[in-house]
N, C-alpha and C positions, 0 to 999 in steps of 0.2 A: 579714287581714280586709278585706272589701270596703270601699272608701272611702264608699259610700253607706249604710253602716250606722252610725247615730248613736245614742248613748245619750241617752234622754229623761229629763230631770229632772222628777219629778212634784211637784205642789204640796204633797202631804202628805209630810212628812219622817219619818225614823226617830225624831228627837227628839220630834216631836208624837205619834207612836205610843207612845213610851215614857211620855210624860206621861199619855196616856189610860190606859195599862195600870198606871201607878203603880209601875213598876219599869224597870230598865235592860234593854237587849238585848245579849246576848253569845252567843258560841259556846263551849261547854264541851266541849273535845276530849279524850276519854279515849283514851289509847294504852297498849298493853302487849301482852304475849304472849297467844296463845290460851290460855284457861283462867285468865287472871290475875284475872278477876272484873269486867272492864269492863262487860259487859252487865247483870250483877246490880246493880252499883253505879249504872249509868245509870238502870235502871228504878226503883230505890229512890229515887234523887235526884229523878226526875221526879215520883214520888208525893208526896214530901215538899214539893216546890215547889208542886205542885197544891194541897196542903192550905193553903199560904200564899197562895193566890190569885195565883200567878205563872203567866203564860201561857207554855207550853213546847211543844216538840216534840222527840221522840227519834228520831234516825236511827241504826239499828243495821246492822252490817255485813251480816248475812245478809238482812235485809229489803230493802235496796236492790238486792241481787243478784237479787231476784225481779222487779224492774221497771226502775228507772232504769239499772241496770248489768247487766242480764241478758245483754247481748251481749258482755260482757267475759269473758276467760279469767283464769287465774291466772298468766299470764306476767308478767315484770317490767314490761314496757311497759303491759299492761292494768291491773296493780295501781296503777301511777302514775296512769293515767287514771281509775280508780275513785276514788282519793282526790281528784283534781282535780274530778271531777263532784260528789262529796259536799261539797267545799269551796265550790263555786259555789252549790249548793242551800242549804247552811248560811248562806251570806252573804245570800241572798235572804230566807230566813226570819228571820234576825237583823234585816235591814232592815225587816221587817214588825213588828218590836217584840218578838219572842219571845226567850226563853232557849232556845237550841238545844243539845241534848245529843247528842254523837256517841260511838259506841263502835266503834272501828276499830283493828285492830292497827297500821296505818299505820307500818310498820317503819323508814321512812327519814326522817332529819331534814330533808333538803331538801324532801321532799314536804310535811311538816307546816309547814315555814317558808314554803313557797309559799302554802299556805292562809292562814297568818297574815298574810302581806304583802298579800293580796287584800282583807283586811278593814281597817276603820278601826283606827287604833292603840288598843290597850287593849280591843278587843272579841273577842280570841281568848285563851282561857284553856287553856293546855296542862296536862293532868292526867296524870301518869305513875302508872299502877297497877303498882307495883313488886312483882312476885311471882316468886320464884325458879323457874326452869324445872322443877326437881324437883317443886315443889308443883303447878305447872301440869299436869305429866304425871300426877301422882297424881289430880288432879281429872278431867282429860281428859273433860269431859262429852259430847263428840261422838265420842270414840274416835279422834281425828285423830292424836295423837302415836303411838299404837300402829300405825296404818296407815302413818305416815311412817317409823317405825323399821323396818317390814317392807318398805319400798320401794313400798308401794301408792299413796302420795301423793308426788309429786316437788315440789321447790321449796317446802318447808314451813318457814315462819319459825321459827327456834329450833333446827331440826334440820339442814337443809342450806342454809338462807338466814339471813343475819344479821338481828338486831334491833338497831337503833341507838337506845339509850335516850336520852331527853332529857338534855341537859347541865344546863340550868337551867329545869326545869319551873316553872310558876306554882304548882302544887300537887303535892306528892309524897305519894302514898298507899302505905302498907304493905299490900299485897294479902293479907297473912295475918291482918289484923285483921278483926273482925266488920264486915259491910257497914253496919250501923247506925252504928257509930263513924265510918266513912269518910264517910258521908252528912252527919253532923254537922260533920265537918271541912270538907266542901265548902260547906255552908250558912253556916258561920261565915266562910269566905273570901268568899263572895258578899256577906254582910252587911258585912264589913270593907271591901270595895271600894265599898260604897254601891250595889251593883247591885240588891239587894232590901232591903226595910226591916228594920231591927233589931227 
């Protein structure tokens, strides 16, 4: 990085934004296989938090590929860069005082850890949406597993690329349970941590 680029500390801090919003600011990072239910859970969680007057923003894997990461392929290197960029944007939004919800496969532990280490301690919540690949393939909302099995998609996580499940996620969700139950589990966790009001 150029020596003449300096980070500017601004007079309004994240803590002051949290005080104004009357809730904490965190990144809720949902990880899991394609078809595990991440996007459905993330969307339902944002709706539930909105009803509780919590300021949120949802970053979804497909959506960021339309803009922020449209120049990236699905090569291993570009997937890592995709997660790095999302991590940086999540950090900025969290600093703005929001509860940021992300829904990304993010298959590699070191990539998720890198995002976590860029954030203040305690502000990254790793949520593992644990759904067996057999169930993900049955759901297959985009038909991606079928294409991968036919060889029409190369380097597909869970088929010919590994998925490294979190070893100690902050929240472990059973992706076979109803979305409503999983949202309650996440809301209870956020309340228990004092991030949102009980």
